[in-house]
C-alpha positions in Angstrom: -30.0 22.1 -27.5 -32.1 25.3 -28.1 -35.3 23.6 -28.4 -34.9 21.6 -25.8 -34.4 24.3 -23.5 -37.9 25.6 -25.2 -39.8 22.7 -24.2 -38.7 22.7 -21.5 -39.7 25.8 -20.6 -43.3 25.4 -21.7 -44.3 22.7 -19.6 -43.2 25.0 -16.7 -45.6 27.5 -18.3 -47.9 25.3 -18.7 -47.4 23.8 -15.6 -47.7 27.6 -13.3 -50.7 28.3 -16.1 -53.1 26.2 -14.8 -53.7 26.5 -10.9 -55.2 23.1 -11.2 -52.5 21.4 -12.9 -50.1 23.0 -10.3 -51.6 21.8 -7.6 -51.8 18.2 -8.8 -48.5 18.9 -9.5 -47.8 19.9 -6.3 -49.8 16.7 -4.6 -48.1 14.6 -6.8 -44.4 15.2 -5.3 -46.0 15.3 -1.5 -47.8 12.3 -1.6 -45.9 9.5 -2.3 -43.9 11.0 0.4 -46.9 10.6 3.2 -46.1 6.6 2.2 -42.6 6.4 3.6 -43.3 9.2 6.6 -46.1 7.2 8.1 -44.7 3.6 7.3 -41.4 5.1 9.5 -43.6 6.7 12.1 -45.8 3.9 12.7 -42.5 1.1 13.0 -40.0 3.9 14.7 -39.1 1.0 17.7 -42.3 -1.9 17.5 -40.1 -4.2 19.8 -40.3 -1.9 23.0 -44.1 -1.6 23.1 -43.7 -6.1 23.6 -44.8 -5.1 27.2 -48.3 -5.2 25.4 -48.4 -8.5 24.2 -50.6 -10.3 26.8 -49.0 -14.0 27.4 -51.6 -15.9 29.9 -49.4 -17.5 32.6 -50.9 -20.5 35.3 -49.3 -22.4 37.7 -50.4 -25.9 38.7 -46.9 -26.7 40.3 -47.0 -28.2 44.4 -44.0 -28.2 45.8 -41.5 -31.2 46.6 -38.7 -31.9 49.2 -35.5 -31.9 49.3 -33.0 -32.6 52.1 -35.8 -31.4 54.5 -36.2 -28.3 52.6 -38.9 -26.9 50.9 -38.5 -27.1 46.8 -41.2 -24.4 44.7 -40.1 -24.0 41.4 -43.5 -22.9 40.3 -43.7 -20.9 43.0 -40.6 -19.0 42.8 -41.1 -18.8 38.4 -44.3 -16.7 38.8 -42.9 -14.4 41.4 -39.6 -13.8 39.3 -42.9 -13.0 35.9 -44.0 -10.3 38.4 -40.4 -8.3 37.5 -40.1 -8.9 34.1 -41.8 -6.0 31.8 -40.4 -8.0 27.9 -44.3 -8.9 27.3 -47.4 -8.4 29.2 -47.7 -11.2 31.5 -51.0 -12.1 32.9 -52.2 -14.5 35.8 -54.9 -16.7 35.7 -56.6 -19.7 37.9 -56.3 -22.3 36.3 -55.7 -23.9 33.0 -59.1 -23.4 30.8 -58.7 -20.1 31.3 -55.5 -19.6 29.7 -56.4 -22.2 26.8 -59.8 -20.0 26.2 -58.3 -16.6 26.0 -55.8 -18.0 23.9 -58.4 -19.5 21.5 -60.5 -15.9 21.5 -57.4 -14.2 21.0 -57.7 -12.4 24.9 -54.4 -13.7 25.0 -51.0 -13.7 21.9 -50.1 -17.3 24.2 -50.4 -19.0 27.8 -48.0 -20.8 29.8 -49.4 -23.8 32.0 -47.1 -25.0 34.8 -47.6 -28.7 35.4 -48.6 -30.0 39.2 -45.0 -32.2 39.1 -42.6 -29.5 37.8 -40.9 -29.2 40.5 -40.8 -33.3 41.6 -39.5 -33.8 38.0 -36.9 -31.9 38.5 -35.5 -32.9 41.4 -35.9 -36.3 40.1 -32.3 -36.3 39.1 -30.9 -36.9 42.8 -31.9 -40.1 43.2 -30.9 -41.3 39.8 -34.0 -41.4 38.1 -34.2 -38.5 35.5 -37.4 -37.1 34.6 -37.5 -34.1 32.5 -40.0 -31.5 33.9 -42.4 -29.6 30.7 -43.9 -26.6 30.1 -47.5 -26.1 28.4 -47.3 -23.4 25.9 -50.3 -22.5 23.5 -50.1 -19.8 20.6 -52.5 -18.4 18.5 -50.8 -17.8 15.2 -53.9 -16.8 13.0 -53.7 -13.1 15.7 -50.9 -12.1 14.0 -47.7 -13.1 11.9 -45.2 -11.8 13.7 -47.4 -12.2 17.2 -46.2 -15.6 17.7 -42.2 -14.8 16.5 -42.2 -12.2 20.1 -44.5 -14.4 22.2 -42.4 -17.5 21.2 -40.0 -15.4 23.8 -41.9 -16.3 27.1 -41.0 -20.0 27.0 -37.8 -19.3 26.1 -37.4 -17.2 29.5 -39.6 -19.1 31.6 -37.2 -22.0 29.9 -34.1 -19.5 30.9 -35.3 -18.9 34.4 -36.2 -22.4 35.6 -32.4 -23.7 34.2 -31.3 -21.0 36.1 -33.4 -21.3 39.5 -32.8 -25.2 39.3 -28.9 -25.1 38.7 -28.7 -22.5 41.7 -30.7 -23.9 44.0 -28.2 -27.2 43.7 -25.2 -25.8 43.7 -25.7 -23.4 46.7 -26.6 -26.5 48.6 -24.0 -28.6 47.5 -21.6 -26.6 47.9 -22.5 -25.5 50.9 -22.5 -28.4 52.6 -19.3 -28.9 51.2 -17.6 -25.8 53.1 -19.0 -26.6 56.6 -16.9 -29.6 56.0 -13.3 -27.5 54.9 -13.6 -25.6 57.3 -13.5 -27.8 59.6 -11.0 -29.3 58.2 -8.9 -26.4 57.5 -8.8 -25.7 61.4 -7.2 -28.6 62.0 -4.5 -29.0 59.8 -2.5 -25.4 59.7 0.8 -27.1 62.2 0.5 -30.1 59.6 0.9 -27.8 56.3 2.9 -25.9 57.9 5.7 -28.2 58.8 4.9 -31.0 55.9 5.6 -27.5 53.6 8.6 -27.0 55.4 10.3 -30.7 55.1 9.5 -31.2 51.9 10.9 -27.8 50.1 14.2 -28.7 52.5 14.7 -31.5 50.7 13.9 -30.2 47.0 16.7 -27.6 47.8 18.7 -30.4 50.0 21.0 -30.0 45.7 21.4 -26.4 46.3 22.5 -27.0 49.6 25.1 -29.2 49.1 26.2 -27.5 46.2 26.6 -24.0 48.3 28.7 -26.5 50.8 30.9 -27.3 48.5 31.2 -24.0 47.2 31.8 -23.4 50.5 34.9 -25.2 50.9 36.2 -24.2 47.5 36.3 -20.9 47.9 38.6 -21.5 51.5 40.6 -23.0 49.2 40.9 -20.0 47.5 41.2 -18.1 50.6 45.0 -17.4 49.9 45.1 -16.5 46.5 42.0 -13.6 47.3 43.6 -12.5 50.2 46.8 -11.7 47.4 44.4 -10.0 44.5 43.3 -7.6 48.0 46.8 -6.9 48.9 47.5 -6.4 44.9 44.1 -3.9 45.1 45.6 -2.4 47.4 48.5 -0.9 46.2 47.0 0.0 43.1 44.5 2.1 45.1 48.3 4.1 46.0 47.9 5.0 42.2 44.6 6.6 42.1 46.4 10.0 41.9 48.8 9.7 39.2 44.9 7.9 37.6 43.6 11.5 37.9 46.2 13.2 36.3 45.9 11.0 33.4 42.3 10.8 32.9 42.6 15.2 33.3 45.3 14.6 30.3 42.6 13.2 28.1 39.9 15.9 29.4 42.2 18.4 28.4 42.8 16.8 24.8 39.6 17.8 23.5 40.1 21.3 24.3 42.3 20.8 21.0 39.5 19.2 18.6 38.1 22.3 17.3 41.8 22.6 15.9 41.6 19.1 14.7 37.9 19.8 13.3 39.7 22.1 11.2 42.6 20.7 10.1 40.6 17.4 8.8 38.4 20.6 7.5 41.5 21.8 5.6 42.8 18.5 4.3 39.7 17.5 2.6 39.5 21.1 0.7 43.0 20.2 -0.1 42.1 16.9 -1.2 39.5 18.2 -3.4 42.1 20.5 -5.1 44.8 18.0 -5.2 44.1 17.4 -9.4 45.3 21.4 -9.7 47.8 20.5 -6.9 49.4 18.0 -9.8 48.8 21.2 -12.7 51.4 23.5 -10.2 53.3 20.5 -9.9 53.5 20.1 -13.7 54.0 23.8 -14.2 56.5 24.3 -11.9 58.9 21.2 -13.0 58.7 22.9 -16.7 59.8 26.4 -15.3 62.3 25.2 -13.4 63.2 22.3 -16.6 63.3 25.6 -18.6 64.7 28.3 -16.1 68.4 28.3 -18.3 66.0 30.0 -21.6 64.5 32.5 -19.1 67.8 33.5 -18.0 68.7 34.2 -21.0 66.0 35.6 -22.1 66.3 38.3 -19.3 69.9 38.9 -20.7 68.7 39.2 -24.0 66.5 41.1 -23.0 68.3 44.0 -20.7 70.9 44.1 -23.9 68.4 44.4 -26.5 66.2 47.5 -24.0 69.5 49.4 -22.9 70.7 49.2 -27.1 67.2 50.3 -28.4 66.7 53.1 -25.7 69.6 54.7 -26.9 68.6 54.5 -30.5 65.1 55.7 -29.0 66.8 59.0 -27.8 69.9 58.8 -31.2 66.4 59.0 -33.3 64.5 61.3 -31.1 67.5 64.0 -31.5 67.3 64.1 -35.1 63.4 64.1 -35.6 63.0 67.6 -35.9 65.6 67.7 -38.3 64.7 64.9 -40.1 61.3 66.7 -40.6 62.2 70.0 -41.9 64.4 68.0 -44.4 61.8 66.0 -45.5 59.8 69.4 -45.9 62.3 71.4 -47.8 62.9 68.3 -50.0 60.1 67.0 -50.8 60.0 67.4 -54.7 63.5 66.1 -55.1 61.7 62.4 -54.6 64.7 60.9 -55.7 67.3 61.8 -53.6 65.8 62.8 -50.3 63.5 59.8 -49.7 66.6 58.1 -49.4 68.2 60.1 -47.2 65.1 59.7 -44.9 64.0 55.7 -44.8 67.4 54.6 -42.8 66.5 56.6 -39.8 62.4 55.6 -39.8 64.2 51.4 -40.6 66.1 52.5 -37.5 62.7 53.4 -35.4 60.9 50.8 -36.3 64.1 48.1 -35.6 63.0 49.3 -32.8 59.0 48.8 -31.9 60.3 44.9 -33.1 62.8 44.9 -29.5 59.8 46.6 -28.0 58.2 44.2 -28.3 60.0 41.3 -27.8 60.9 42.9 -24.5 57.1 43.4 -23.7 56.6 39.9 -24.7 60.4 38.6 -22.3 58.5 40.7 -19.5 55.1 39.4 -19.6 56.3 36.2 -19.7 58.4 36.3 -17.0 55.7 37.5 -14.8 54.0 34.5 -15.4 56.9 33.1 -14.0 57.2 35.2 -11.2 53.7 34.6 -10.3 53.4 31.1 -10.5 56.5 31.1 -8.3 55.1 33.3 -6.2 51.4 30.7 -5.5 53.9 28.3 -4.4 55.7 30.5 -1.7 52.7 31.7 -0.6 51.0 28.0 -0.2 54.0 26.6 1.7 54.2 29.5 3.8 50.0 28.9 4.3 50.8 25.1 5.2 53.2 26.1 7.6 51.8 29.0 9.9 49.6 25.7 11.9 52.9 24.9 13.5 55.3 27.9 13.5 55.6 29.3 16.5 56.1 32.6 15.0 53.5 33.3 12.9 53.6 37.3 13.0 57.1 36.2 11.0 55.4 33.9 8.8 53.0 36.0 7.7 55.0 39.2 7.7 57.1 37.1 4.9 53.7 36.1 2.9 53.0 39.7 3.3 56.5 40.8 1.7 56.0 38.0 -1.0 52.2 39.3 -1.7 53.0 43.0 -2.2 56.2 41.7 -4.3 53.6 39.9 -6.5 51.7 42.9 -6.9 54.6 45.1 -7.5 55.3 42.7 -10.6 51.5 42.6 -11.6 50.8 46.3 -12.0 54.7 46.5 -14.0 53.1 43.6 -16.1 50.0 45.5 -16.8 52.1 49.1 -17.2 53.8 47.0 -19.9 50.9 45.0 -22.0 49.5 48.7 -22.0 52.0 50.6 -23.2 52.5 47.5 -26.1 48.8 47.7 -27.0 49.0 51.4 -27.3 52.9 50.6 -29.5 51.4 48.1 -31.9 47.6 50.5 -31.8 49.8 53.6 -33.7 51.9 51.3 -35.9 48.5 49.4 -37.3 47.1 53.1 -37.5 50.4 53.9 -39.9 50.2 51.1 -41.6 46.4 51.3 -42.7 47.7 55.5 -43.4 50.3 54.9 -45.6 48.6 51.5 -47.8 45.1 53.5 -47.2 43.7 50.6 -46.2 41.4 49.2 -43.2 43.7 46.2 -41.8 43.9 45.6 -38.7 46.4 42.9 -38.4 47.4 43.9 -34.1 43.6 43.5 -33.5 44.0 40.6 -31.6 46.9 40.7 -30.3 45.8 44.5 -28.8 42.4 43.0 -27.2 44.6 39.8 -25.7 47.1 42.4 -24.1 44.0 44.7 -22.1 42.5 41.5 -21.5 45.7 40.9 -19.9 46.4 44.4 -18.6 42.3 44.0 -17.0 43.4 40.7 -15.1 46.8 41.5 -14.1 45.6 45.1 -12.8 42.6 42.4 -10.4 45.7 40.4 -9.1 48.1 43.0 -8.4 44.9 44.7 -6.4 43.7 41.4 -4.8 47.3 40.6 -4.0 47.4 44.3 -2.9 44.8 44.1 -0.2 45.3 40.6 1.0 48.7 41.9 1.8 47.4 44.6 3.7 45.5 42.7 5.9 47.5 39.4 6.9 48.4 40.2 9.8 44.4 40.0 10.7 43.6 37.1 9.1 43.1 33.5 10.4 44.7 31.0 9.0 41.0 29.2 7.4 40.7 33.1 6.2 43.8 33.8 4.2 43.1 30.0 3.0 39.9 31.4 1.2 41.5 34.8 0.5 44.0 32.4 -1.4 42.6 30.4 -3.2 40.5 33.2 -4.7 43.5 35.1 -5.6 44.6 31.7 -7.3 41.6 31.6 -8.9 42.8 35.0 -10.7 46.3 34.4 -11.1 45.1 31.5 -13.2 42.9 33.6 -15.3 46.4 36.2 -15.8 48.4 32.6 -17.0 45.8 31.8 -19.6 45.9 35.4 -20.7 49.2 35.0 -21.1 49.4 31.5 -22.6 46.6 33.2 -25.2 49.2 35.8 -26.1 51.7 33.9 -27.0 50.0 31.4 -29.5 49.4 34.5 -31.7 53.8 34.7 -32.1 53.3 38.1 -31.7 57.1 38.7 -32.2 56.5 37.3 -35.9 53.3 38.9 -36.5 55.5 41.9 -36.1 58.7 41.3 -37.9 56.0 40.5 -41.1 54.3 44.3 -40.6 57.9 45.7 -40.5 58.7 44.1 -44.0 55.3 45.4 -45.3 56.6 48.5 -44.3 59.8 48.5 -46.0 57.9 47.4 -48.6 55.7 50.0 -48.9 58.0 53.0 -48.4 60.7 51.2 -50.9 57.8 51.2 -53.0 58.4 53.8 -56.0 54.7 54.4 -55.3 55.7 55.6 -52.1 55.8 59.5 -52.0 58.3 62.2 -49.7 55.3 63.7 -49.4 53.3 60.3 -48.6 56.3 59.9 -45.7 56.3 63.7 -44.8 52.2 63.1 -44.1 52.1 59.7 -42.9 54.6 58.6 -41.2 57.0 60.8 -40.0 54.0 62.8 -37.9 53.3 59.8 -36.2 57.1 58.9 -35.2 57.4 60.5 -32.4 54.3 59.3 -30.8 55.1 55.9 -31.6 59.0 56.2 -30.3 57.7 57.8 -27.2 55.4 54.8 -26.6 57.5 52.3 -27.1 60.3 54.1 -24.9 58.5 53.8 -22.2 58.1 49.9 -23.0 61.4 50.1 -22.8 61.9 51.6 -20.1 59.3 49.7 -18.3 60.7 46.5 -19.6 64.5 47.3 -19.2 63.6 48.1 -15.3 61.6 45.2 -14.4 64.1 43.0 -16.4 67.0 44.1 -14.7 65.5 43.5 -11.9 64.5 40.2 -12.4 68.4 39.7 -13.6 69.4 40.3 -10.1 66.9 37.8 -8.3 67.0 35.8 -10.9 69.8 33.1 -8.7 68.0 33.6 -5.8 64.4 32.6 -7.7 66.9 30.2 -9.5 67.4 28.2 -6.2 63.5 28.8 -4.8 62.0 27.7 -8.0 64.5 24.3 -7.3 63.4 24.1 -3.9 60.1 24.3 -4.7 60.2 21.6 -8.2 62.0 19.1 -5.6 60.0 19.8 -2.8 56.0 19.5 -4.1 57.2 16.8 -7.3 59.8 14.7 -5.8 57.4 14.5 -2.6 54.2 14.8 -4.4 53.2 10.9 -4.0 53.6 11.2 -0.4 52.0 15.0 0.1 49.2 13.2 -2.3 48.5 10.1 0.1 49.2 12.1 3.1 46.2 14.9 2.0 44.0 11.6 1.5 44.9 10.1 4.9 44.6 12.6 6.8 40.8 13.3 4.9 39.4 9.9 5.2 40.6 9.8 8.8 38.8 13.1 9.2 35.4 11.7 7.9 35.9 8.4 8.2 37.7 8.3 12.1 37.4 11.4 13.5 33.5 11.8 14.7 33.6 8.4 16.3 36.9 9.7 18.0 35.2 12.3 18.6 32.2 11.1 20.1 34.1 8.1 22.1 36.5 11.3 23.2 33.4 13.0 24.6 31.7 9.9 26.3 35.8 9.2 28.2 35.6 13.1 29.0 32.1 13.3 30.7 32.4 9.9 32.6 35.8 10.9 33.5 34.4 14.0 35.4 30.4 12.6 36.0 31.0 8.5 37.0 34.9 8.3 37.7 35.0 10.5 41.4 32.3 8.2 42.1 33.9 5.0 40.8 37.2 6.1 43.4 35.3 6.3 45.9 33.5 3.2 46.0 36.5 1.5 44.9 38.4 3.4 48.4 34.8 2.5 50.2 35.1 -1.5 49.2 38.7 -2.0 49.4 38.3 -0.9 53.0 35.3 -2.5 54.1 36.6 -5.9 52.5 40.4 -5.6 54.6 38.0 -5.2 57.7 36.0 -8.2 56.9 38.3 -10.5 55.5 39.3 -11.8 59.3 35.4 -12.8 59.9 35.5 -14.0 56.4 38.1 -16.5 57.3 36.9 -17.7 60.1 33.2 -17.6 58.9 34.5 -20.5 56.0 36.3 -22.4 58.7 33.2 -23.0 60.9 31.3 -24.0 57.2 34.1 -26.3 56.2 34.3 -28.3 59.9 29.9 -28.7 59.2 30.3 -29.7 56.3 32.9 -32.5 57.3 30.4 -33.2 60.7 27.2 -32.3 61.0 26.3 -32.2 57.3 25.3 -35.9 56.5 23.2 -36.9 59.9 21.3 -33.6 58.7 21.1 -34.7 55.6 20.2 -38.4 55.9 17.1 -37.8 58.8 15.6 -34.6 56.3 15.3 -37.0 53.1 13.5 -39.6 55.5 10.9 -37.2 56.8 10.4 -36.0 53.3 9.9 -39.2 52.0 6.9 -40.1 54.5 5.0 -37.1 54.4 4.9 -37.7 50.3 3.4 -40.8 50.8 1.0 -39.5 52.8 -0.2 -36.9 50.1 -0.8 -39.7 47.6 -3.4 -41.2 49.7 -5.1 -37.7 49.7 -3.7 -34.4 49.5 -5.5 -32.0 52.0 -4.5 -28.8 50.3 -6.2 -29.8 47.4 -9.4 -31.4 48.9 -9.3 -27.4 51.5 -9.3 -25.3 48.4 -12.5 -27.5 46.8 -14.3 -27.9 49.7 -13.8 -23.5 50.2 -14.9 -22.4 47.1 -17.4 -19.6 46.9 -20.7 -20.8 46.6 -22.4 -18.0 44.6 -19.4 -18.2 42.1 -20.1 -21.6 41.5 -23.6 -21.4 40.9 -23.8 -18.5 38.8 -20.6 -20.1 36.9 -23.2 -23.4 36.3 -25.8 -21.6 35.5 -23.7 -19.2 33.1 -20.5 -20.5 31.9 -20.7 -18.5 29.1 -21.4 -14.9 28.4 -21.0 -12.9 25.3 -19.4 -9.6 24.2 -21.1 -7.3 21.6 -20.0 -5.0 19.7 -22.5 -2.6 17.0 -21.3 -1.9 14.0 -22.3 0.6 11.8 -25.5 1.2 14.8 -28.9 2.4 14.4 -31.1 3.1 17.2 -34.6 2.8 16.2 -36.3 0.2 14.3 -38.1 2.6 12.2 -34.0 4.6 11.0 -33.1 0.9 10.4 -36.3 0.0 7.6 -36.6 4.4 6.5 -34.1 3.7 3.5 -36.3 0.2 2.4 -39.7 3.2 2.6 -38.2 6.1 1.1 -37.0 4.0 -2.5 -39.8 2.4 -2.2 -41.6 6.1 -1.9 -39.7 7.0 -4.6 -40.0 4.5 -6.6 -44.0 4.6 -6.6 -43.4 8.7 -7.0 -41.6 7.7 -10.3 -44.9 5.5 -11.9 -47.2 8.5 -9.9 -45.4 11.0 -12.3 -46.1 8.4 -15.3 -49.6 7.9 -14.6 -51.0 11.1 -14.0 -48.0 13.1 -16.3 -48.3 13.0 -20.2 -45.0 11.2 -22.4 -46.1 13.3 -26.0 -45.6 17.5 -26.8 -48.5 18.8 -28.2 -46.9 21.6 -29.7 -47.8 24.5 -31.1 -49.0 24.7 -34.7 -45.1 27.3 -35.5 -43.1 25.0 -33.5 -41.2 21.9 -34.8 -39.2 20.1 -32.7 -37.3 16.1 -32.9 -38.8 13.2 -30.9 -35.5 12.9 -29.4 -35.4 16.8 -28.3 -39.2 15.8 -27.2 -37.6 12.5 -25.5 -35.2 14.8 -23.8 -37.2 17.8 -23.1 -40.0 15.6 -21.1 -37.1 13.7 -19.5 -36.2 17.1 -17.7 -39.2 18.1 -16.6 -40.3 14.8 -15.1 -36.2 14.6 -13.6 -37.1 17.9 -11.8 -40.1 16.9 -10.3 -39.0 13.7 -8.7 -36.1 15.5 -7.9 -38.2 17.5 -5.7 -40.2 14.4 -5.0 -37.3 13.1 -3.2 -35.9 16.0 -1.8 -39.2 16.3 0.5 -39.4 12.7 0.9 -35.9 12.7 2.5 -35.9 15.9 4.4 -39.2 15.2 5.7 -37.5 11.7 7.4 -34.6 13.9 8.9 -37.3 16.5 10.0 -40.4 15.9 10.7 -40.1 12.6 11.9 -36.3 12.6 12.7 -34.9 9.9 11.7 -31.3 9.0 12.7 -29.1 9.6 9.7 -25.5 9.9 10.2 -24.2 11.5 6.4 -27.9 14.3 6.3 -26.3 16.2 2.7 -25.4 12.8 1.1 -28.2 11.5 2.6 -30.6 13.9 0.4 -27.9 13.7 -2.5 -28.7 9.7 -2.9 -32.6 10.3 -2.2 -32.2 13.5 -5.1 -30.1 11.0 -7.3 -32.5 7.8 -6.5 -35.6 9.8 -8.2 -33.4 10.7 -11.5 -32.9 7.2 -11.9 -36.2 5.8 -10.8 -38.1 8.4 -13.2 -35.5 7.7 -16.0 -36.4 3.8 -16.1 -40.0 4.8 -15.6 -40.4 7.4 -18.0 -38.3 4.8 -20.4 -40.7 2.2 -20.1 -43.9 4.6 -20.4 -42.3 6.7 -22.8 -42.0 3.3 -25.2 -45.4 1.1 -24.5 -47.6 3.5 -22.8 -49.8 1.5 -20.3 -47.7 -1.4 -20.8 -44.9 0.3 -19.5 -46.8 1.4 -16.2 -47.4 -2.5 -15.9 -44.2 -3.0 -16.0 -43.5 -0.7 -13.6 -45.6 -2.2 -11.4 -44.0 -6.0 -11.8 -40.7 -4.2 -11.1 -41.9 -2.4 -8.0 -43.9 -5.7 -6.7 -40.5 -7.9 -7.6 -38.6 -5.0 -5.5 -40.6 -5.8 -2.1 -40.0 -9.1 -2.2 -36.6 -10.0 -4.4 -34.7 -6.4 -3.1 -34.1 -7.3 0.8 -35.7 -4.5 1.8 -36.8 -5.8 5.5 -35.5 -9.2 5.6 -31.9 -10.6 4.4 -32.5 -12.0 0.5 -30.8 -14.7 1.3 -34.0 -16.0 3.8 -35.9 -15.7 0.5 -36.5 -18.6 -2.7 -34.2 -19.2 -5.2 -36.3 -17.0 -7.5 -35.8 -14.1 -5.9 -32.2 -14.4 -4.9 -31.6 -15.0 -8.3 -33.8 -11.2 -9.2 -32.2 -9.6 -6.5 -28.5 -8.4 -8.3 -30.7 -7.4 -11.4 -33.5 -4.9 -9.8 -32.5 -1.9 -9.2 -34.9 -1.3 -5.6 -31.7 -3.1 -4.7 -28.8 -1.0 -5.0 -31.5 2.2 -4.0 -31.4 0.8 -0.6 -28.2 -0.3 -0.1 -27.2 3.3 -0.6 -29.4 5.0 1.6 -28.2 2.4 4.0 -25.4 3.8 3.7 -25.8 7.4 4.6 -28.0 6.2 7.5 -25.6 4.1 9.4 -22.1 5.1 7.9 -20.3 4.8 4.6 -17.9 2.1 3.5 -17.4 3.7 0.5 -16.4 0.9 -1.9 -19.7 -0.2 -1.4 -21.7 3.0 -2.2 -19.5 3.7 -5.1 -20.3 -0.1 -6.2 -24.3 1.1 -6.1 -24.2 4.8 -7.2 -22.1 3.3 -10.4 -24.7 0.1 -10.8 -28.1 2.8 -10.5 -25.6 5.0 -12.7 -25.9 2.1 -15.5 -29.6 1.7 -14.8 -30.9 4.9 -15.3 -27.9 5.9 -18.0 -29.6 2.5 -19.8 -32.7 2.9 -20.2 -32.5 6.5 -21.3 -30.4 5.2 -24.1 -32.5 2.8 -25.0 -36.2 5.4 -24.9 -33.8 8.6 -26.6 -32.7 5.5 -29.4 -35.7 3.6 -29.5 -38.8 6.3 -29.1 -38.7 6.9 -32.6 -37.8 4.1 -34.9 -40.9 1.7 -33.1 -43.2 4.9 -32.6 -45.5 3.7 -35.4 -45.9 0.5 -33.8 -46.7 2.0 -30.2 -49.3 4.5 -32.0 -50.9 1.4 -34.1 -51.1 -0.9 -30.6 -52.7 2.5 -28.8 -55.4 2.7 -31.2 -55.8 -0.4 -31.3 -56.2 -0.3 -27.1 -58.2 2.6 -27.3 -61.4 0.7 -29.8 -61.4 -1.0 -26.4 -63.1 1.4 -24.9 -62.3 0.9 -21.3 -58.6 1.2 -21.7 -56.7 4.8 -22.7 
C-alpha cells in the first residue's frame, strides 16, 4: 500500500509540476463535458419548433350542393389550417408551385385538395360512394426526421376533414328530426298522460285488489283490535308501578361497586385455596391431638411448679455450698460426693425448664393457628354483619391476645437460648474443649424469638388500627400477618425437629459422667461449675416462671380453646368442599358473567333514565289517538268493504279493457321513444359521431423536455469518450526513478487510481454542468452526480484494463464498444426497434446499464431497477479491473513484443 500511495503521489506531482501537462489534463477533464452539453442543448425541445417546418397547401376544391345548401369542404379546410400552428403552413396558388417547392427543398412537404373533393365526400347521399383523395408530396432526402414530422400534416388534414364531414351531416339530419319531434310532442301531452295513467293503474290492479282483500280481512279483525286496545288501556294504568320497579333497577346499580369488591375478594381467595386447605389440614391435626396438648400443658404446669420450688431450695443452699466446697477443697474423696447431689438437682431443673419452654412454644404455635383461623372467619362475616363495630372489637381483642402470646413465646425462646448458652459454656469449661452441642438450637431459638417479636408487633399495630380500616385493607393486613405467622410456624417446626429435649438430656448425662469422674476434682467444680450455677438457675427460674404463668393461663383457656378448635375444625374441614365450590363459583361468575351483567344493567339504567319517559309519553299519546280514531276506522272499513262488494268489479273491467287498447296502439308506434329520438341534441350527436372515444393519459416519471430525456444518453456517452481520451493521451506504464522499485501490480493499481480520480472529475463536471449550466431536469440531483462519478469509475476501469493490457488494440476495442453502444444500448430508441444483432448484444454492453442508471435519477427512481444497474455496472468494472491486475504481469512480455513489432512500421505508436 505504501508503494501504491507513493506512485499516486508521484503522478500528481508530475501533473502539477508541468504547466503544459496540467493544462492538458484540465482540458481532458472538461472537453468530454462539452460534447454532452452541446448535444443536450441542441436537442432541448425540437418538437416545439415544428412551426418552422414549411408545408405547402393548395385547394382546387369546387363547392357542392346538398339540400339547397352550399358545401365547400376545401375552403373550410384551409380556414382551419390558418389557425393551426403545429406546422408552418404555406398557402400557394397552384399545384405546380406545391410540387416544385417540394422538389427544390423550399417546402418539406405539400398537400393538394382536388376539384371533386367536396362532391366525392357527399357521394354517400345517393348511395354511389366515391372516397375523396388528398395528394400528399414529401421530400425525404432533406432530413431523416422531417418526413416523419410533416407526416402529421396529412394526418391533420385527414382528421379535420373527417370531423367536418361528420359534423355537417349529423347537424343537418338531426336538425330536421328535431323539428318533427317538436311538432309531434305538442300534440301528444294529453294522450300520453292519459295512457300513462290507465296503463299504470292496470299494472297496479293486483296490488289494489290485495289491499281491498286486506281491508276486508281487517274489518273482520276489528272486534279483536278493540279487545286489544282495551287491554292496552288497562296496561297503561300499571305504568306507575312499572316506574317504581325501574327505579329499583336503577338503584341496584349503586351496589355494583360492592359486588365488584366481593368478586375481587372471591378471586383473591380462590388463589389462596391451597393455603386454606393446608390450614384446614393443620387445624384437623391440632384438633386430633388436642388431648396430647392438654396433657402436655398439665404436665408442664406440674413440672414448672415443682421446678420453681426446687430452684428456690437450691438457690438458698448455694452460698453455703460454695463456702463448703472452698473450705473442703483438699479432701476430695469426701466433700465431692456431698456437693454433687445439689448440682445434679440443679441440672434436673434445667431439663424440666427446657421441656416446659418447648411446650410453651408449641402451645403458642397452636394458639397462633387457631387465632388466625378465627380472625379469617370474623373477617368473612364482617361484610354481612349488622354491627361491624362489635365484630371489629372482637378482632382487636383476638389480635391483642395473639400479640401477648407471641411476646411470651419470644421471651421464652430468648430465655431458653440463654440457659442453653450458659449450660454449653459450663460443659466447655468442665471438659476443656470447644464443643457446641446447642449451637444449632440456640440459633433456631433466637430466630424463632425474632419472628415471634415481629408477629407480636404486627398484631399490636393491626389491633390498634382495626376500627379505622376497610374490609379490603383488613384483608391485606391480615394476609401480611399470616405470611409472618407462617415463618413462626416454620421456625417452631424446625426447632421441634432438633429433639432439643433429648439433646439436653444427653448433655446433662455427659455433665454427670464428667462430674462423677475421678479426674474431676472439687477444685474444678469450685472453679467452673458452682460459680455458673447462680446465673444458670436465675435464667432457668425466669424461663420456668414465664412457662408456668403462660401454661396456667392456657390451662384455664383449654376448655374454650378445645370448643373453638372443634367448631373451627368442623366449620372449615366439614364444609371444605362447599367452601371451595362456592368460592370457585363466585370467582368464575365475577370473571365471566359479571362484566356482561354490569354492562347490561348500565344499559338498562340508561334506557330507563333517558328513553323510558319518552316511550311512556308516546305510548300514552298513541293510546289516546287510537281510542279517538277507532270509530272513524270502523266506519272507513265498512265503506271500503261495501265498495269492494258493489263497485269494484265494474271499475276493474273498464281499466283492463282501456289498458289493452292503449298497449295495442303502442305496439304499432312507440311515441315516447320516437319523440326522444327526434329531439336529441344535434351538437352532442355530431360530436359523438366525430369523436366516439376519448383518451385519458397518465404520465409516469414525467420529464418536461426532450433535452432532459436525452441527457442520460449523452452524459453516459461523454463519460465513455472521456475515459477513451484519458487512455489515448495518458500512458499506462511508469517510468520509475532509479532508486525506487515497485511490482507490476502495484504500478497497475497506482496508475488506475490516477485514471479514476481524473475520470470522477470528468463525470462530476459533466453532471453538474447539465444541472447548473443548461438546467437539465433531474429528480434526484445528489444521486445523479454520484451516478455520473460511479460510471466514470466503471468506464475508466474497463478502458484502463484494455489499454494497459493491449495498448492501441485496447483503444480500438474501446472505440468498437462505443460504436456498438450508440446503436445497441437503446439510448435514443428502444432496442426492440433495432435489428436482432443489436438486441442480442444489448445485455452485454455496460452502456445499457449506464443509461438506465442515469434515467432512474432523472425521471424518478424505481429502486429494484436502480440497484440491478448498479450491481451489473460494478460487475463490469470489477471484472475488467481484476483481469488487468491479474494478467498484466503474465502477458507483459507478449505485449511488449507486439509493441516492438508495431513500432518497426514507423507509422504506429
